[in-house]
N, C-alpha and C positions, 0 to 999 in steps of 0.2 A: 504494500500500500504506500502511496506517495501523497503527502499533503502539501509539501513545499517543493516548488520547482521553478526554473527560469526558462524563458524563451527569448532567443536572440538578444541576450543581455549585453549591453555595452556600457562600460564605466570608464570615465576619463578624469584625469587631473589636468585642467587646462586643455591644451590641444593634444595631449598625449593620452591615447587610449591604453588602459591597463588591462581591462577585461574586454574580450572581443567576441561578439556574436555567440555568447555562451548559452548553451542549453543543458541544464543538469537537473537531476532528480535526487532528492534527499529521502532515502527510505525511512518510513515512519517507525518509531520505537526501536531503532537500530543505532549503532555507533558508526559514524562516518568520519574518516580522517582525510584531510587535504594535504597533499605533499607537493613539493616542488622547490626549485632553487630560490634564493633571495630575489625579490623583485618580480616574481612571475605572476603575481596577482592574487595570491592566496588570501592575505589579510583584506585586500580590497573587496574580494568576493564576499568574505564573511561580513564585512561592514555594510555592503550593499544589501545583502539578504536580510539584515536586521534593521535596515533603514537608518543606519548611523550616517551614511553618506548617500547622496542621490545617484541614480543611474540616468544616463543620457538617453537611452532608447532601449527597446525591448520591454520585457515585463518580468516581475517576480510575483508569483501567485501562491497564496496560502489558502487552502480549502476552496480553491477555485476563484478567489478574489484577489485583486491587486493589493499588495501591502501599502501602496501609496494612498489608497482610499480609506485605509483602516484608521480609526481613532487611535491616537497615541497610547492612551492608557489601556485601551482594549488590546492593542498589539502587545503591550508590555505584559499582559496577562497570559499571552501565548508563547512568547519567546524572551529569553534572557540572554545577555551576552557578557562574557568576562573578557575584557580587552587585554591586549598584550601588556600594556603598562597601566596599572591601576592608579587612581588618584590617591594621594596621601591620606592616611587615616589618623593623622597627628591629632592627639587630644581626644580621640573617640575610643570608647570601650568596644570590645568585640560585639557585645549585644547591640550597641548603637549603630555600628556599621551594618550588621545584619538587618536591623530594622528598616534601613533604606529600601530593602527589597519589597516592603509593604506599600510603597508609594502609589502604585497603580490602583490600590484599593481604598486609599484614604479620601475622605470628603471633608468639606468645611475647613476647619482649622488644622486638620491633619493629625489629630490625636490618635494614638494607638488604641484600638479596641481590645476587648478580651480575646477575640478571635485572632487579631494580629499578634498578641503576645503568645498565644498558643502555637501559632505557626513559627514564630521566631524561636521559641524553645525547641520545637520539633526539628527545625533546621540545624540548630546547634547540637542537638543530640545525634542526628544522623551523621554529622561531620565530626563527631567526637570533640566538641568544643564547649560543652556545657560548663565545665569547671573554669573556663576562661571568660565567661560571660561579662564579668565586671572588670576584667583586666584591660589595660591599654592595648589596642590592636597593634600599634607599632612596636611593642615590646616583645612580640612573639617571634618565633623563628620563621624563616622563609616559607617552609612547608606549612606551618600553622597559619600564617597570613594568607596563603593561597586557599586554604580550607575556609577561612573567614569569608573570602570573596565568593567562593562556591556556595557557602551557606546563605549569603545574601541573594544569590541567584535562585537558590531553592526557596527562599522566603517569598519570591515572586509567584510561586506555585504555577510555573509555566510547564507546558508539555515538552518544550524544546529548549536546550541549553547550548549556546555557541561559545566556544573558547578559543582564543587566539594564542597559541603557544603556551599552554598552561604550565608546562614544566620548565620554562626558561629560568635560568639562574638558580635552579634547585639541584641539590646533589642527587645522586642516583637513587638513594633510599627514599627521599622525599618525592622524587619523580614517580616512583613506583606507587607510593602511598596515594598520591593524587589521582593517578590513572586507575588504580584499583577502586578508589571511591567512585569515580565516574562510571566505571563498569558496573559496580553494584547498584548505582542509581538507575542505570539502564535495565539491568536484569530484574531487579526487585520492584521497581516502580514504573517501568516502561517508558522512562524519559528518552526522548530522541536527543542524542548527543552529536554535535558537529564540532570538530576541532582541527586546528592547524597544528601539525607536528613536524619537527625536523628529523627526528630519529626514525629511520625507516623500520627498524625492528620493533620499536614501540608502536608505530602505526599499524604494522601487521599483526602484532600480538593482541591489540585491544580493539581493532576495527572489524566490523562486519562488511563495510563498504569503504573503498578507497578511491579518491579522485586525484589523479596525477596531472599537474598543470605545468605548462611552459609558455612563457611569453603571452600570458593572458588567454591561452587556449587549453582545452582539455586534450591531453594526449591519450589517456585511458581512464575509464571509470568502471569499477566492477569489484569482484571479490578480491581478497588478499592474494589468492593464487594467480589471478588474472593480472594484477597490477605489479606486485613485487616479483618481477621477472627480469631476466637479463636484458631482453629486448626493450622493455619499457624504461628501465633505469638508464639504459644507454641513450635513449631519446631525451629523457627528462634531465639527466644530470651529466651526460657525457662521461659515464664511467663504465668500465668493464667489470661487472659484478659477478661474484661467485655466490649462487643462491643455494641454500640448503634448507633443512627442515628443523624447526625448533623442537627438540626432543620432549619438551614439557607440554607444548600446546599444539604440536603438529602443524603450526602455521609456517609459511615460508620466512626465511630470514637471510639477510645479507651477511655472509661470513667474512668476506674481504672484497676489495675492489682496487682497480687501478684507474687513474685518470687518463682519458683518451684525449689526444691532442691532434688537431688537424686531420690529415688523411688517415691517421691511425684508427680513427673511429670506424673506418670502412675496411682497413687492411689488417688490423690486428686479429690474430687467431682467437677463436672463441675459447674461453676458459670454463671448464665444467668441473664438477666434483670428481668425476672419474679421472680426468686428466691430471687434476691436482693430486689425487691419491697415487696415480702411477708415477708422478714426479718424485714422490717421497718413498716409493717402494724400493 
């Protein structure tokens, strides 16, 4: 099932088009990761789909309706976004930061209702932050602060959560912690997760659907097995990758790679697991 999709989408900054005639579908209640080199349009696509930035032509449809015609608060009840760089939470407690997720539901003077407080406490519990509710948010570790922002997104009670590089600047343990949290939100609550990731193996391990981009275009979209392949990675990143199988998840994984330069992209012999094994035999 697909609730969110684009048709002939074009997004530009000034006269430079970043996203070009893009048509994509986001599978509902699945985890989708977007991969590609720096500047390929990943973050731009994410921002356009969540109406943070406008698109110049084409359409973005949610439940058959253009998101441009949707009331802002009503749209915020359907999708939440965690940007790559969050605003400072200086002077705010963890609970206060999470409470901002209730903005779409507030009326009048914006006072928190009993329902709001219950949702905030639930979001803190799900993200294992209840004990930090009254602590300064900026005093937490990087991984904990990332969970605070995810809790704020959860407090919006949206069916879709978009994240732009949620593991940036985190150590490997905290990266895994954040990604496992997102996976549990998807599996246990049916949340649709869409995120930009740089780590190919993390993208393959946690995604049901992968979109590979280059120069504002889609090179390949599909299952992990379809996208994390030597051919696709060659087109997207100009690398000659050795693809194997993750023994714990049975998902494809990039074991190693070489950078292709110039004509080498076409002339360099293909490297496979079997040839690598025979080399060390």
